[in-house]
A tleap script that builds the chain and sets N, CA, C and O, in Angstrom:
source leaprc.protein.ff14SB
mol = sequence {
  NMET ALA ALA LYS ARG LEU GLU ASP LEU LEU
  ASN PRO ASN ASP GLY GLY ASN LEU GLY GLU
  ILE ILE ARG ARG ALA ARG ASP LEU ASP ARG
  LEU THR GLY ALA LEU ILE GLU ALA LEU PRO
  GLU ASP PHE ALA GLY SER VAL LEU ALA ALA
  ASN VAL ARG GLU ASN ALA GLU LEU VAL VAL
  LEU ALA ALA SER PRO ALA TRP ALA ALA ARG
  LEU ARG PHE GLU GLU GLU ALA LEU ILE ALA
  ALA ALA LYS SER ALA GLY ALA GLU VAL ALA
  SER PHE LYS VAL ARG VAL SER ARG ASP CGLY
}
set mol.1.N position { 0.847 -1.180 0.000 }
set mol.1.CA position { 0.000 0.000 0.000 }
set mol.1.C position { 0.889 1.238 0.000 }
set mol.1.O position { 1.818 1.344 0.800 }
set mol.2.N position { 0.605 2.146 -0.877 }
set mol.2.CA position { 1.408 3.372 -0.999 }
set mol.2.C position { 1.124 4.275 0.190 }
set mol.2.O position { -0.018 4.430 0.621 }
set mol.3.N position { 2.185 4.862 0.703 }
set mol.3.CA position { 2.029 5.799 1.814 }
set mol.3.C position { 1.426 7.093 1.286 }
set mol.3.O position { 1.828 7.597 0.237 }
set mol.4.N position { 0.458 7.625 2.026 }
set mol.4.CA position { -0.173 8.888 1.645 }
set mol.4.C position { 0.222 9.948 2.655 }
set mol.4.O position { 0.379 9.675 3.845 }
set mol.5.N position { 0.377 11.138 2.163 }
set mol.5.CA position { 0.685 12.247 3.060 }
set mol.5.C position { -0.558 12.581 3.871 }
set mol.5.O position { -1.679 12.523 3.367 }
set mol.6.N position { -0.343 12.931 5.129 }
set mol.6.CA position { -1.448 13.289 6.014 }
set mol.6.C position { -2.259 14.434 5.415 }
set mol.6.O position { -3.486 14.447 5.508 }
set mol.7.N position { -1.577 15.382 4.807 }
set mol.7.CA position { -2.251 16.515 4.184 }
set mol.7.C position { -3.242 16.044 3.127 }
set mol.7.O position { -4.331 16.605 3.010 }
set mol.8.N position { -2.882 15.028 2.360 }
set mol.8.CA position { -3.766 14.499 1.322 }
set mol.8.C position { -4.976 13.789 1.935 }
set mol.8.O position { -6.087 13.885 1.414 }
set mol.9.N position { -4.757 13.088 3.024 }
set mol.9.CA position { -5.855 12.386 3.676 }
set mol.9.C position { -6.874 13.337 4.279 }
set mol.9.O position { -8.074 13.059 4.277 }
set mol.10.N position { -6.390 14.464 4.798 }
set mol.10.CA position { -7.261 15.390 5.506 }
set mol.10.C position { -7.844 16.490 4.627 }
set mol.10.O position { -8.684 17.260 5.093 }
set mol.11.N position { -7.431 16.583 3.398 }
set mol.11.CA position { -7.861 17.663 2.519 }
set mol.11.C position { -9.334 17.498 2.143 }
set mol.11.O position { -9.691 16.570 1.417 }
set mol.12.N position { -10.194 18.403 2.641 }
set mol.12.CA position { -11.618 18.274 2.347 }
set mol.12.C position { -11.983 18.702 0.931 }
set mol.12.O position { -13.107 18.461 0.492 }
set mol.13.N position { -11.078 19.319 0.220 }
set mol.13.CA position { -11.378 19.814 -1.128 }
set mol.13.C position { -10.869 18.913 -2.232 }
set mol.13.O position { -11.261 19.077 -3.387 }
set mol.14.N position { -10.010 17.970 -1.908 }
set mol.14.CA position { -9.410 17.117 -2.920 }
set mol.14.C position { -9.958 15.701 -2.929 }
set mol.14.O position { -9.370 14.805 -3.536 }
set mol.15.N position { -11.069 15.502 -2.265 }
set mol.15.CA position { -11.606 14.151 -2.201 }
set mol.15.C position { -10.736 13.243 -1.360 }
set mol.15.O position { -10.731 12.027 -1.548 }
set mol.16.N position { -9.997 13.838 -0.427 }
set mol.16.CA position { -9.172 13.035 0.466 }
set mol.16.C position { -10.042 12.054 1.225 }
set mol.16.O position { -11.246 12.266 1.372 }
set mol.17.N position { -9.443 10.999 1.699 }
set mol.17.CA position { -10.205 9.939 2.376 }
set mol.17.C position { -11.027 10.451 3.541 }
set mol.17.O position { -12.129 9.960 3.782 }
set mol.18.N position { -10.513 11.421 4.260 }
set mol.18.CA position { -11.230 11.951 5.414 }
set mol.18.C position { -11.932 13.271 5.095 }
set mol.18.O position { -12.533 13.884 5.978 }
set mol.19.N position { -11.861 13.699 3.870 }
set mol.19.CA position { -12.433 14.976 3.477 }
set mol.19.C position { -13.911 15.103 3.770 }
set mol.19.O position { -14.361 16.148 4.240 }
set mol.20.N position { -14.675 14.053 3.501 }
set mol.20.CA position { -16.127 14.102 3.735 }
set mol.20.C position { -16.427 14.226 5.222 }
set mol.20.O position { -17.359 14.929 5.611 }
set mol.21.N position { -15.651 13.555 6.045 }
set mol.21.CA position { -15.847 13.648 7.498 }
set mol.21.C position { -15.562 15.068 7.970 }
set mol.21.O position { -16.298 15.611 8.793 }
set mol.22.N position { -14.514 15.657 7.460 }
set mol.22.CA position { -14.158 17.025 7.842 }
set mol.22.C position { -15.226 18.003 7.374 }
set mol.22.O position { -15.609 18.900 8.124 }
set mol.23.N position { -15.709 17.845 6.152 }
set mol.23.CA position { -16.780 18.714 5.644 }
set mol.23.C position { -18.027 18.594 6.515 }
set mol.23.O position { -18.651 19.601 6.847 }
set mol.24.N position { -18.388 17.382 6.882 }
set mol.24.CA position { -19.585 17.156 7.698 }
set mol.24.C position { -19.428 17.803 9.073 }
set mol.24.O position { -20.366 18.414 9.585 }
set mol.25.N position { -18.254 17.671 9.662 }
set mol.25.CA position { -18.001 18.285 10.976 }
set mol.25.C position { -18.113 19.801 10.886 }
set mol.25.O position { -18.666 20.437 11.784 }
set mol.26.N position { -17.599 20.379 9.821 }
set mol.26.CA position { -17.703 21.836 9.638 }
set mol.26.C position { -19.155 22.261 9.469 }
set mol.26.O position { -19.571 23.281 10.019 }
set mol.27.N position { -19.930 21.486 8.713 }
set mol.27.CA position { -21.345 21.803 8.514 }
set mol.27.C position { -22.116 21.751 9.831 }
set mol.27.O position { -22.948 22.615 10.108 }
set mol.28.N position { -21.834 20.735 10.632 }
set mol.28.CA position { -22.504 20.614 11.930 }
set mol.28.C position { -22.114 21.758 12.853 }
set mol.28.O position { -22.946 22.266 13.605 }
set mol.29.N position { -20.857 22.161 12.798 }
set mol.29.CA position { -20.401 23.286 13.620 }
set mol.29.C position { -21.095 24.576 13.203 }
set mol.29.O position { -21.505 25.365 14.056 }
set mol.30.N position { -21.230 24.796 11.899 }
set mol.30.CA position { -21.924 25.996 11.408 }
set mol.30.C position { -23.391 25.992 11.823 }
set mol.30.O position { -23.923 27.019 12.244 }
set mol.31.N position { -24.041 24.848 11.704 }
set mol.31.CA position { -25.446 24.735 12.103 }
set mol.31.C position { -25.603 25.025 13.590 }
set mol.31.O position { -26.478 25.793 13.989 }
set mol.32.N position { -24.761 24.415 14.401 }
set mol.32.CA position { -24.830 24.628 15.843 }
set mol.32.C position { -24.619 26.106 16.175 }
set mol.32.O position { -25.330 26.663 17.011 }
set mol.33.N position { -23.654 26.734 15.530 }
set mol.33.CA position { -23.403 28.160 15.751 }
set mol.33.C position { -24.591 29.020 15.379 }
set mol.33.O position { -24.917 29.975 16.083 }
set mol.34.N position { -25.246 28.685 14.265 }
set mol.34.CA position { -26.422 29.455 13.833 }
set mol.34.C position { -27.551 29.344 14.852 }
set mol.34.O position { -28.246 30.323 15.122 }
set mol.35.N position { -27.731 28.166 15.411 }
set mol.35.CA position { -28.786 27.981 16.408 }
set mol.35.C position { -28.466 28.753 17.683 }
set mol.35.O position { -29.342 29.397 18.260 }
set mol.36.N position { -27.230 28.688 18.115 }
set mol.36.CA position { -26.826 29.402 19.330 }
set mol.36.C position { -27.037 30.906 19.158 }
set mol.36.O position { -27.511 31.580 20.074 }
set mol.37.N position { -26.686 31.427 17.987 }
set mol.37.CA position { -26.856 32.863 17.725 }
set mol.37.C position { -28.322 33.284 17.731 }
set mol.37.O position { -28.635 34.438 18.028 }
set mol.38.N position { -29.214 32.367 17.409 }
set mol.38.CA position { -30.645 32.686 17.356 }
set mol.38.C position { -31.301 32.712 18.731 }
set mol.38.O position { -32.434 33.170 18.875 }
set mol.39.N position { -30.593 32.224 19.731 }
set mol.39.CA position { -31.160 32.146 21.083 }
set mol.39.C position { -30.819 33.391 21.891 }
set mol.39.O position { -29.836 34.074 21.605 }
set mol.40.N position { -31.635 33.683 22.902 }
set mol.40.CA position { -31.310 34.800 23.800 }
set mol.40.C position { -29.961 34.566 24.496 }
set mol.40.O position { -29.523 33.426 24.652 }
set mol.41.N position { -29.319 35.650 24.907 }
set mol.41.CA position { -28.001 35.556 25.538 }
set mol.41.C position { -27.979 34.647 26.749 }
set mol.41.O position { -26.985 33.960 26.984 }
set mol.42.N position { -29.051 34.627 27.520 }
set mol.42.CA position { -29.051 33.812 28.739 }
set mol.42.C position { -29.105 32.310 28.462 }
set mol.42.O position { -29.099 31.512 29.399 }
set mol.43.N position { -29.158 31.917 27.196 }
set mol.43.CA position { -29.127 30.508 26.815 }
set mol.43.C position { -27.704 30.024 26.524 }
set mol.43.O position { -27.515 28.902 26.054 }
set mol.44.N position { -26.712 30.858 26.800 }
set mol.44.CA position { -25.322 30.490 26.536 }
set mol.44.C position { -25.007 29.156 27.211 }
set mol.44.O position { -25.272 28.973 28.399 }
set mol.45.N position { -24.453 28.254 26.461 }
set mol.45.CA position { -24.091 26.948 26.995 }
set mol.45.C position { -25.199 25.921 26.969 }
set mol.45.O position { -24.990 24.776 27.369 }
set mol.46.N position { -26.377 26.308 26.504 }
set mol.46.CA position { -27.509 25.376 26.513 }
set mol.46.C position { -27.446 24.360 25.376 }
set mol.46.O position { -27.862 23.214 25.546 }
set mol.47.N position { -26.929 24.771 24.215 }
set mol.47.CA position { -26.844 23.894 23.046 }
set mol.47.C position { -25.420 23.394 22.896 }
set mol.47.O position { -24.486 24.182 22.751 }
set mol.48.N position { -25.263 22.087 22.931 }
set mol.48.CA position { -23.938 21.489 22.765 }
set mol.48.C position { -23.651 21.151 21.312 }
set mol.48.O position { -22.512 21.265 20.858 }
set mol.49.N position { -24.682 20.736 20.577 }
set mol.49.CA position { -24.516 20.353 19.174 }
set mol.49.C position { -25.890 20.279 18.520 }
set mol.49.O position { -26.922 20.257 19.190 }
set mol.50.N position { -25.869 20.242 17.192 }
set mol.50.CA position { -27.111 20.108 16.437 }
set mol.50.C position { -26.836 19.330 15.159 }
set mol.50.O position { -25.718 19.319 14.644 }
set mol.51.N position { -27.877 18.683 14.664 }
set mol.51.CA position { -27.765 17.887 13.448 }
set mol.51.C position { -29.128 17.874 12.767 }
set mol.51.O position { -30.160 18.004 13.426 }
set mol.52.N position { -29.127 17.718 11.460 }
set mol.52.CA position { -30.367 17.492 10.725 }
set mol.52.C position { -30.258 16.095 10.125 }
set mol.52.O position { -29.373 15.818 9.316 }
set mol.53.N position { -31.160 15.235 10.528 }
set mol.53.CA position { -31.154 13.860 10.046 }
set mol.53.C position { -31.686 13.776 8.621 }
set mol.53.O position { -32.236 14.743 8.095 }
set mol.54.N position { -31.518 12.616 8.006 }
set mol.54.CA position { -31.968 12.418 6.627 }
set mol.54.C position { -33.466 12.627 6.459 }
set mol.54.O position { -33.924 12.966 5.367 }
set mol.55.N position { -34.234 12.429 7.524 }
set mol.55.CA position { -35.685 12.625 7.447 }
set mol.55.C position { -36.080 14.073 7.731 }
set mol.55.O position { -37.248 14.360 7.994 }
set mol.56.N position { -35.101 14.989 7.678 }
set mol.56.CA position { -35.301 16.438 7.880 }
set mol.56.C position { -35.681 16.791 9.319 }
set mol.56.O position { -36.329 17.809 9.565 }
set mol.57.N position { -35.277 15.948 10.260 }
set mol.57.CA position { -35.534 16.229 11.672 }
set mol.57.C position { -34.324 16.960 12.264 }
set mol.57.O position { -33.201 16.456 12.232 }
set mol.58.N position { -34.577 18.150 12.800 }
set mol.58.CA position { -33.544 18.908 13.495 }
set mol.58.C position { -33.427 18.348 14.900 }
set mol.58.O position { -34.403 18.333 15.650 }
set mol.59.N position { -32.235 17.886 15.261 }
set mol.59.CA position { -31.985 17.337 16.594 }
set mol.59.C position { -30.989 18.253 17.283 }
set mol.59.O position { -29.891 18.495 16.782 }
set mol.60.N position { -31.391 18.758 18.443 }
set mol.60.CA position { -30.555 19.664 19.230 }
set mol.60.C position { -30.144 18.930 20.502 }
set mol.60.O position { -30.987 18.371 21.203 }
set mol.61.N position { -28.855 18.934 20.792 }
set mol.61.CA position { -28.335 18.306 21.999 }
set mol.61.C position { -28.202 19.363 23.086 }
set mol.61.O position { -27.411 20.299 22.975 }
set mol.62.N position { -28.997 19.191 24.142 }
set mol.62.CA position { -29.029 20.152 25.249 }
set mol.62.C position { -28.047 19.732 26.339 }
set mol.62.O position { -27.757 18.549 26.518 }
set mol.63.N position { -27.548 20.725 27.057 }
set mol.63.CA position { -26.556 20.489 28.097 }
set mol.63.C position { -27.145 19.800 29.333 }
set mol.63.O position { -26.413 19.145 30.075 }
set mol.64.N position { -28.447 19.937 29.565 }
set mol.64.CA position { -29.071 19.350 30.753 }
set mol.64.C position { -30.568 19.200 30.503 }
set mol.64.O position { -31.101 19.778 29.556 }
set mol.65.N position { -31.242 18.434 31.342 }
set mol.65.CA position { -32.703 18.322 31.197 }
set mol.65.C position { -33.411 19.677 31.342 }
set mol.65.O position { -34.397 19.938 30.653 }
set mol.66.N position { -32.915 20.524 32.226 }
set mol.66.CA position { -33.533 21.851 32.394 }
set mol.66.C position { -33.397 22.674 31.118 }
set mol.66.O position { -34.347 23.332 30.693 }
set mol.67.N position { -32.212 22.635 30.508 }
set mol.67.CA position { -32.031 23.358 29.248 }
set mol.67.C position { -32.889 22.756 28.145 }
set mol.67.O position { -33.425 23.484 27.309 }
set mol.68.N position { -33.022 21.450 28.137 }
set mol.68.CA position { -33.857 20.801 27.116 }
set mol.68.C position { -35.288 21.325 27.193 }
set mol.68.O position { -35.901 21.621 26.168 }
set mol.69.N position { -35.811 21.436 28.397 }
set mol.69.CA position { -37.172 21.949 28.573 }
set mol.69.C position { -37.290 23.372 28.047 }
set mol.69.O position { -38.263 23.711 27.374 }
set mol.70.N position { -36.301 24.201 28.351 }
set mol.70.CA position { -36.340 25.592 27.876 }
set mol.70.C position { -36.179 25.671 26.362 }
set mol.70.O position { -36.818 26.498 25.712 }
set mol.71.N position { -35.334 24.820 25.800 }
set mol.71.CA position { -35.113 24.846 24.350 }
set mol.71.C position { -36.363 24.419 23.582 }
set mol.71.O position { -36.578 24.872 22.458 }
set mol.72.N position { -37.176 23.569 24.164 }
set mol.72.CA position { -38.409 23.153 23.484 }
set mol.72.C position { -39.341 24.344 23.248 }
set mol.72.O position { -40.109 24.358 22.286 }
set mol.73.N position { -39.267 25.328 24.122 }
set mol.73.CA position { -40.073 26.541 23.935 }
set mol.73.C position { -39.513 27.429 22.820 }
set mol.73.O position { -40.193 28.343 22.355 }
set mol.74.N position { -38.288 27.165 22.394 }
set mol.74.CA position { -37.632 27.950 21.339 }
set mol.74.C position { -37.674 27.239 19.986 }
set mol.74.O position { -36.926 27.586 19.073 }
set mol.75.N position { -38.547 26.251 19.865 }
set mol.75.CA position { -38.624 25.427 18.655 }
set mol.75.C position { -38.732 26.264 17.377 }
set mol.75.O position { -37.973 26.044 16.434 }
set mol.76.N position { -39.645 27.200 17.336 }
set mol.76.CA position { -39.842 27.995 16.119 }
set mol.76.C position { -38.582 28.774 15.750 }
set mol.76.O position { -38.197 28.811 14.581 }
set mol.77.N position { -37.942 29.391 16.729 }
set mol.77.CA position { -36.725 30.165 16.470 }
set mol.77.C position { -35.597 29.263 16.001 }
set mol.77.O position { -34.829 29.645 15.118 }
set mol.78.N position { -35.484 28.081 16.573 }
set mol.78.CA position { -34.412 27.165 16.193 }
set mol.78.C position { -34.632 26.601 14.784 }
set mol.78.O position { -33.686 26.476 14.007 }
set mol.79.N position { -35.860 26.268 14.468 }
set mol.79.CA position { -36.154 25.788 13.110 }
set mol.79.C position { -35.887 26.894 12.091 }
set mol.79.O position { -35.300 26.638 11.040 }
set mol.80.N position { -36.307 28.104 12.392 }
set mol.80.CA position { -36.073 29.232 11.484 }
set mol.80.C position { -34.575 29.469 11.297 }
set mol.80.O position { -34.128 29.732 10.181 }
set mol.81.N position { -33.808 29.380 12.362 }
set mol.81.CA position { -32.360 29.577 12.266 }
set mol.81.C position { -31.717 28.484 11.432 }
set mol.81.O position { -30.824 28.761 10.631 }
set mol.82.N position { -32.154 27.255 11.606 }
set mol.82.CA position { -31.611 26.144 10.817 }
set mol.82.C position { -31.928 26.325 9.340 }
set mol.82.O position { -31.080 26.086 8.479 }
set mol.83.N position { -33.158 26.749 9.052 }
set mol.83.CA position { -33.536 26.982 7.650 }
set mol.83.C position { -32.735 28.139 7.057 }
set mol.83.O position { -32.333 28.089 5.895 }
set mol.84.N position { -32.505 29.177 7.854 }
set mol.84.CA position { -31.697 30.306 7.379 }
set mol.84.C position { -30.260 29.883 7.098 }
set mol.84.O position { -29.586 30.467 6.250 }
set mol.85.N position { -29.798 28.864 7.816 }
set mol.85.CA position { -28.442 28.346 7.609 }
set mol.85.C position { -28.380 27.369 6.433 }
set mol.85.O position { -27.318 26.827 6.128 }
set mol.86.N position { -29.526 27.146 5.773 }
set mol.86.CA position { -29.549 26.297 4.589 }
set mol.86.C position { -30.013 24.873 4.826 }
set mol.86.O position { -29.970 24.054 3.908 }
set mol.87.N position { -30.451 24.561 6.024 }
set mol.87.CA position { -30.904 23.203 6.327 }
set mol.87.C position { -32.369 23.030 5.945 }
set mol.87.O position { -33.169 23.957 6.067 }
set mol.88.N position { -32.700 21.856 5.492 }
set mol.88.CA position { -34.092 21.507 5.200 }
set mol.88.C position { -34.643 20.828 6.444 }
set mol.88.O position { -34.227 19.720 6.783 }
set mol.89.N position { -35.576 21.485 7.127 }
set mol.89.CA position { -36.088 20.988 8.410 }
set mol.89.C position { -37.598 20.821 8.343 }
set mol.89.O position { -38.317 21.721 7.909 }
set mol.90.N position { -38.072 19.647 8.782 }
set mol.90.CA position { -39.507 19.378 8.816 }
set mol.90.C position { -40.012 19.104 10.228 }
set mol.90.O position { -41.204 19.249 10.500 }
set mol.91.N position { -39.110 18.709 11.129 }
set mol.91.CA position { -39.515 18.430 12.507 }
set mol.91.C position { -38.365 18.763 13.447 }
set mol.91.O position { -37.263 19.094 13.010 }
set mol.92.N position { -38.638 18.670 14.738 }
set mol.92.CA position { -37.700 19.144 15.752 }
set mol.92.C position { -37.710 18.197 16.947 }
set mol.92.O position { -38.759 17.701 17.359 }
set mol.93.N position { -36.509 17.954 17.500 }
set mol.93.CA position { -36.387 17.128 18.696 }
set mol.93.C position { -35.221 17.646 19.517 }
set mol.93.O position { -34.197 18.062 18.975 }
set mol.94.N position { -35.390 17.613 20.838 }
set mol.94.CA position { -34.300 17.975 21.750 }
set mol.94.C position { -33.890 16.710 22.484 }
set mol.94.O position { -34.732 15.970 22.992 }
set mol.95.N position { -32.600 16.473 22.532 }
set mol.95.CA position { -32.031 15.362 23.280 }
set mol.95.C position { -31.168 15.954 24.391 }
set mol.95.O position { -30.694 17.084 24.277 }
set mol.96.N position { -30.966 15.202 25.449 }
set mol.96.CA position { -30.150 15.648 26.565 }
set mol.96.C position { -28.823 14.917 26.533 }
set mol.96.O position { -28.775 13.702 26.340 }
set mol.97.N position { -27.749 15.662 26.723 }
set mol.97.CA position { -26.420 15.068 26.763 }
set mol.97.C position { -26.324 14.094 27.927 }
set mol.97.O position { -26.866 14.348 29.003 }
set mol.98.N position { -25.649 13.002 27.718 }
set mol.98.CA position { -25.440 12.030 28.792 }
set mol.98.C position { -24.572 12.598 29.892 }
set mol.98.O position { -24.633 12.153 31.038 }
set mol.99.N position { -23.761 13.587 29.541 }
set mol.99.CA position { -22.877 14.221 30.518 }
set mol.99.C position { -23.605 15.292 31.310 }
set mol.99.O position { -23.078 15.804 32.297 }
set mol.100.N position { -24.831 15.637 30.876 }
set mol.100.CA position { -25.582 16.737 31.471 }
set mol.100.C position { -26.204 16.451 32.785 }
set mol.100.O position { -26.857 17.321 33.362 }
savepdb mol mol.pdb
quit
């Protein structure tokens, strides 16, 4: 097997082996950032991550059960923010981090 340079493996623009994983991680980070920006300031730290599943379900990972309850009241704002970020969203779910 030919040795590949790490740069080639990690290059998200050249079809590198790990490029798709890196692109996906960047997309998830952008989505999560867009959702956080759409929330009031006092929600800082409430959203740990976000994803849109293949069935167009927006899944938000909350830092704790208390934050999950509060985030459910922000459903419309979070869906709107996800759509503004380019995501196709049809439904919404909040999950609680196991570390929360």
